[in-house]
N, C-alpha and C positions, 0 to 999 in steps of 0.2 A: 790129442794130448793137451792142447792149449785150453780147450773147453773144460776138460776134466780138472786141470790145474786151477782154472778160474773158479770152478765150482767148489773145490776143496777149500781154497784159500778164502774166498769171499764169504762162504757160508760159515766156515769155522770162525772167521773173524767176527761176523755178526753174533754168532752164538757166544763167543768168549767175551765180547764187549757187553752183551746183555747180561751174561752170567756175572761178570765183574761188577755190574751195577747193583747186584743183589736182587734181581727180578725173580718172581716166582717161576716154578717149573712150567706152568701153562703158558706164561708170557714168553718164556725162552723158546719153547717149541713153536709157538705162533710166529715169532720173529724169524726163526730158522726156516720154517715152511714158506713164509712170505719171501725170504731171500732166495730160496730155491726156485720158486715159481717166477719171481721177478727176473732173476738172473737167466733162467732158461728162456723166457720170452724175449728178453733183451738180446741174448745171444742169437736167437732165431731170427728176430727182426733185423738186427745188424748184418747178419750173414746173408739174409735174403736180399736186402737192399744192395749190398756190395756185389754179390754174385749176379744179381739181375742187371746191375749196371754193366758188369763185365760182359754178360750175354748180349745186351743191347749194342755194346761196342763191337762185339764179334759180328753180329748181324749187319751192322752198318758197314764194317770192313768187307764182308762178303758181297753186299750190294754194290759197293764201290768197285771192287775187283771185277765183278761180273760186267759192269758197265765198261770198264777199261778194256777188258778182253774183247768186247763187242765193237768198241769204237777206236781202240788204239792197239790193235793186235801185234803189229810189228814192234812197237815200243815195249810192249809187255814181254815179247820174246827176247828182245835185247836185254831187258831187265833180268829175266831168268838166266840168261847166258852169263851175265856179269856175276850173278850170285854164285853159280857153280864154278866160274873161273876164280872167284875170290876164295873158294874153298879148296883150291889146289889143282883143279883140272886145267889142262891147256885149253886155249881159246877154241880151237876146232872141236875138241871133244866136248867141251862145255856147251857149244852150239848144238851138237848132235843130240846130247842128252836133253837139252831144253826143247828141241824140236820134237823128239820122241815123246817126252812127257806131256807136251802141249797137245799133241795129236791124241794121246790116250785120255788125259783128264787135265785140261788147261787150268780150270778153276782150282781143282784140288792141289795141283803142283804149286800154284802161286800162293794159295792160302797156307800150305804147309811150309814151303821153303822161304817165302818172302815175309809172311806175317806170323808164322808159328801157330796156325790155327788148323785143327782137324775139323772138317765140315760136319762130320757125323758124331763129333764128341764135343759139343758146345757146353758151356757152363750150365749147371742145373741148380737154380736158386732154391727150389723147394727141397731138393735132396740135401743141399748144403745146410739149409736152415734146420731141417729135422735132425741132421747129424750133430750140429752144434748144440741144439737144445738137449738132445739125448746125452751127449758127453758131459755137458754142464750138470744135468740132473743127476747122473750117476756119481760124479765127483761130489756134488753137494749132499747127496744122500748119506755119505759115509759119516761126516761129523754130526749130521742131524740124527742119525740112528744112535750114535754114541751119546748124544745129549738125552735122547729118549730113554735109554736104558740105565743111565747113571743117576746116582743120588745127588741131592743138593750139595753135599759136602765134597763129592768126588768129581762133579761134572766138569770143572775147569781142567783138571788133570786128565780125565778120560778123553775129552774133546781134543785137547792139545796132543795127546799121545796118538790118537787115531789119525788126526790130520797130518802129523809128522810122518807116521808110518806110511800113510797113503802117498805123501809127497815123495818119500824115498822110493817107494815102489814105482811111482810114475817116472822119477828120474832114471831109474834102472831100465825101465821099459823104453823110454825115449832114447837112451844111450844104445841099447841093443838094436833098436830099429835103425838108428842112424849109423851104426857100426863104430861108435866112439867109445872111449874109456868111460867108465861109469862115475868115477870120482868127481870130475868137474860138473857134469850135469846135476848130480845129487846135491853138491854144495850150493850150486846156483839156485836151484829150485827150493831147497830147504831154507836157505838164508833169506830169500825173498819172502817166503811164506811166514817165517818167524817174525820178520820185521813188520809185516802187515798185521799179524795177529797181536803182536805186542803193542803196537800203536793203538789198535782198536780196543784192546783191554784197558789201556791207560785212559782212553776217552771215556769208556764205560764206567771206570772206577771214579773218575773225576765228576762226570755228569751225574752218576748215581749218588755221590756224596752231596752234590750241589742241590739236587731236588729231593733228597731223602729227608 
């Protein structure tokens, strides 16, 4: 959702800013395509770096926990017991649960209940990067297509209408996924998008007049 929203707003803003400057159709589409590609790559790189850092941290935690289980087994058992006791089990039952889980899979129990890590479900930076790039590209493609099929006289209105409709649809989808009422997410996403596009149009208009 976030990638698609960024794609819609940023690309529509670029297109509207360039259109407001009075640029030719070819320049408009070139700017829009450049924005789509640059945004997709930036999203992918940013997501990859972030998730790769998360994966490195997870691997470091796994290595540390493995060492502690080998060298401080009793302390780790006490630690696991305290975790279960804090969740509501009485001390004796918490100890029994900790012992049984330690005998079955000590590392898995500590990673899951102490650190919130699933050993076989670590962060996947390549997958996250591809997903972010794709979502941004899909969102950015909508205003770009609108710019491609519209005439010079109607392009601002068409781009703006398509972007707003896409943002409304995205707000509805986000609300449905999150189980929330649709009004507030729609208002939030549309107002933010309108402000970004209006500001960019103003910049394009002023800059276009200054260099024209």
